[in-house]
N, C-alpha and C positions, 0 to 999 in steps of 0.2 A: 619623564626626564630623568636621566641618570648622569652621575659625574663620570666624565670620560677622560682618560689619558690618551689623547689623540696625537698621532705622529705619522709622517710619511717620510720615506727615504728616496731621494732622487740619486740615480747612479749614472756614471759615465765612464769612458775609457780615455786614457792619455798614454803617450809614450814618455816614460819617466827618465829624465836625464841623469838622475842619481843612480840608476841601475842600467846603464848602457842603452837607454831608450827602449827598455822592455815595456810591453803593454801592461798597464796597471789600472785596476778599477779604483775610481774615486767616488766620493759620495758627500751629500749634505743632507742632514735631517732637518725637517721643518716640524716644529711642535707647537701645539696650541695650549696656552695657559688655561688650566681647568677652571679658574675663577673668572678671569676677564675675557677669555677668548682671544687675546692678542697672540700673535705668532712670534717665534724666535727661530733662529737658525743655528745649528750646531755643526761645525766644520771639523775636518780632520786636523788634529794638532800636529804641527810640524816640529815642535820642540823649539829650542833656542834659549833666550835669556831667562834666568830665574828671577829677574828683578834686580835693580840696582840698590845698593845700600843707601839708606836715606842720608847718611853723613856725606856721601859723595855728591848728591844732587840737590840737597836742601841747605847747603852751607850758608847761603845768604840769610835764609829764614831762621836757621839755628843760631847764628851768631849776631843777627841784626836786632833792631829795635822791636820791642814787643809790648803793646799796651795791656796785655793780660797778665804780665808778671806781677808778683805781689807788691813791688815798690812803685808800680805804675798804675795799677788797676783803679785805685780810688780817684786819681787825678785825670786820667785819660780816657775813661769809658763813660758812656752816657748814664744818666740817672733817671729814675721815674719821678714825675711831678707828684707832690704830696696828695693831690686830689685823686690820683690813680691808685697809689699803693702807700701803705703806711711808711714803709722804708724805701729810701731812694735806690738802695741796692739791698739784696737779700743774701745772707750768708748761712752756710751750714757746714761745719767742719772746715775743710779746705776749699769747698765749692763756693763760688760767687755768682749771683744772677743779676743781670741788668738788661735794660732794653737794647735791642739791636739798633746800631747807628743807621743801618739801611734795612728797614723792615721788609720781610718777605710776605707778611700777612697782617691782618687786623691786629692780632696780638703776636708779637715777635720778640722773644727774649734769648739772650745768650747765657749759657751756664759754663763758666770756666771750671775745668776739672782739675783742681789742685794747683800747687805752687810750682811744680816742675815744668820748665819751659819746653823741653824736648824729651820725648819718650818714644821708644818702640812699643809695639803692642804688648809685649811681655812685661813691660815696665808699668803698665796701668794697674793701680792699686784698687782692690775690691772695695775697701771702705770709702775711698774717694769717689768711685763710680756710684756707690750707693748714696752718698751725700748728694751728688750731682743729679742723679735721676729722681730721687725722692724730692729734692728741691724743685725740679721742673714740674713734677706731678702736683705738689702742694701749691706752687705758684699758679698753675692753670686752674686748679680747684678754687682758689681764692678769687681769682679774676672772674671766673665764670659764675661763681655763687652770687656775686654782686652785679652781674651784667647778664647779657643774653646767654641763656644756657644752651640754646640750640646752635652750637658751633661745632665744627670739626676740630679735632685736636690731633697733633702729630709731633713727633720728635725726629729731627734729622741729625746725623753725625757724619761729618767729612773729616777724616783723620789723615793729616799730612797732605802735601800738595798734589800728589798723584790722584787724590780723591776729589780735587777741586777746592780743597780747603785753602783759604787765603792766609791763614795764620797758623804757624806750627804748634803753638801752645794748645794742648788738648781742650776742646770745648764742644758743647752740643747746642742745638737750637731747639727751643720749646715754642711751639706755635699753635695758634687757633684762629679760625676764620669762618666767614659765612659761606665761602665758595670752595668746594673741594678741588684739589689738584686733579689733573687728568687721570692719574692712576687711581686716586681715591674714588673718583666718579666711576671708573670702570669696575673697581672692586664692589662698590655699593650697588651698582646696577646688576652685576653678576650675582651677588648675594641675594638681592631682592627677587630677581627673576627665578632663581633656583628655589627660594622659599615659597613663592607663589605657585610654582609647579609641583613641589613635593611636600611642603609643610615642614621642611627641615633646614637646619643651618648648613650652608655649604662648607663652612670652616670645620665643623664637627665631622661631616661626612668625608671631607678631604683628609683629616687626621685619621679617621678609621680606615679609609682605603689605603693611605700610605703605610699605615702600620700593618695592614693585612698583606699588601703586596710585598713589602719589606725590601724593595729595591733601592729606595732612597731614604728610608726612615732611619733616624739616628737615635733618638732618645726622647723619653717623656718622664718628667720628674715633677711631682707635686703640682700637676696641672699645667705645666708648660712643656709643649711638644716641639721637637726640632727635626727637620728633615731637609734634604736637598730638593730644591725646586725642580719640578718636572720640566718646566720651560724656563731655563736659567737666563738671567740678564748678563751674567758675568761668570768667570770661573769660580767654582765653589760657592755658588749662590745658595745661601742657607736661609731657610724660612723658619719662623717660629709662630706658634699660636698659643695664646692664653685660653685654655679650654673652658674656663668658667666666667671670665670677666668680659663684659661688653664695653667697658669704659676704663681706660687707663687711670682715670682719676680715682677709681675705687680699688686699684691694685694695692694690696697690703705691703708693708715693709718686708715681711718674710717672703712673700711671693716675688717681690722685686729682687731680693737677695738671691733667691734660687735662679732667677732669670740671669742675673749678672754673673753669677758663678759659672754658669754654662756658657754665657757669651764670652767670658774671658778665655775659656778653653778653645772656642772657635777662633778667636783672634790670635791666640798663641799658635794654633795650627797654621793660620795664614802666614805668620812670620816665618815659621819653619819652611813653608812653601815659597818664600821669597816675596810675599805680598805684605809690605810694611804699611801700606795705605789701605783704607777700606771706606766704604759708605754703609751706613745703617739708616733704615727708616723704621719707625714704629708708628703704625696707623692706630692711633689711640682711641678714637671716638668718632662715631658717625653722628651727624647732626640730628638725624631722626631717632637715634638710639633704639633701633628695633631689636627685638629679641634674638634675631638670627645673626646679628653682628658679633664678632669677637675681636679682641685686641690681637693684632696680627702684624708681622713685619718681616723684613729681610735684611741680610747683611751680605756684602760682596767684597771680595778682595780687589784692590786696584794697584796698578804699577805702571811706570813708563816702560815701553817695550825695548828700548835700547839706550845707548849713551848719548844720543842726540835728542832724547826726550820725546820720541814719537809717542803720541797719545794712544790709549787703547780704545778710543772712540773715533769712528770714521763716518762716512756718508750714510752707511746703513743705519747706524744708531741715531745719528743726529737728524737726518732728513727723511729717512724712511720710517723712523720709529721702530726699527727692527733690530733687536739685539743679535749679535753674532758671538758665539762662544766656542772655544776649542776643546772643551772638556765635557764628556758625557756625565751627567749627574750620577748615573749608576756606577760609573768608574770612580767618581769622586767619593761616593759613599764608602767604597772599599777602603779608601785611605782615611776618611774622617771618622768612621765608626769607632776606631781605637781611641779617639779623643774622649769618649764617654765611658769607656770600659772601666770597671772597678768602682763605679758610682752606685749609690743606692744603699 
């Protein structure tokens, strides 16, 4: 068994009205994710909107009531019962952690990232991010040390409404549970099958192959590697792997800082490209904690497609579970590689 970057290109002909109905070749690429085997489709980008400014479309959220702002958070957010955690809310610097009012998993916490209610990606402060992510890590570590250690752990970040985030104020979700999400299950099954067939970690082999091929690889610094996903879920779908850590709970503050410094560069690039919203997931821990697992994740840019707020998700994504993307990752890499130049 070998790791494969598998793709096919389906081609056809149309009479193009934009060029006096001259015959034109059109195509769609179908690619297989090298870890999960799931397919995605890459179509020809037609151009168009570069994304709407958040001040234009999120006015109600920016100006409206917010339970996460400093003068409201103590009185309007949930608290942990004393038998669950020593503190009813946990604070570190400007970050505040408390239970989710509507939990998504067995353990489900919200971490508010700072006092500022509305920020663009470039406004996110490194020290506040470090406070928030380290607080999430330490909370999960404390909860799991006193309870079932055989849980999956992950962090989700939905930034601004185009990402599905319901509150403008920056925040992340720190979660743990007994049952993996569909994606985590696919990752774990792919990694286990690859290990049983080869005796190697698919994450480390993926890193080595992406670095060798150099078509999508961006950067590796102090054991955290970044590259464009071969089978992207959205434009500029950027993956990262912690090459040494199998468990997010064991990631050091220094390694976390390195990760967040580079993440900020990716997010600033997104804003320059017109993506002021984004989704991030960090798959932090497999319940089995096998040696072949690595802390792994992805971040993608999100936006409304036009002024009447057309979503960037349609029937393909929602009901076929088939992502459709208009940017080839190899082309995206040519733009994004400059993000990391001059480092080291």
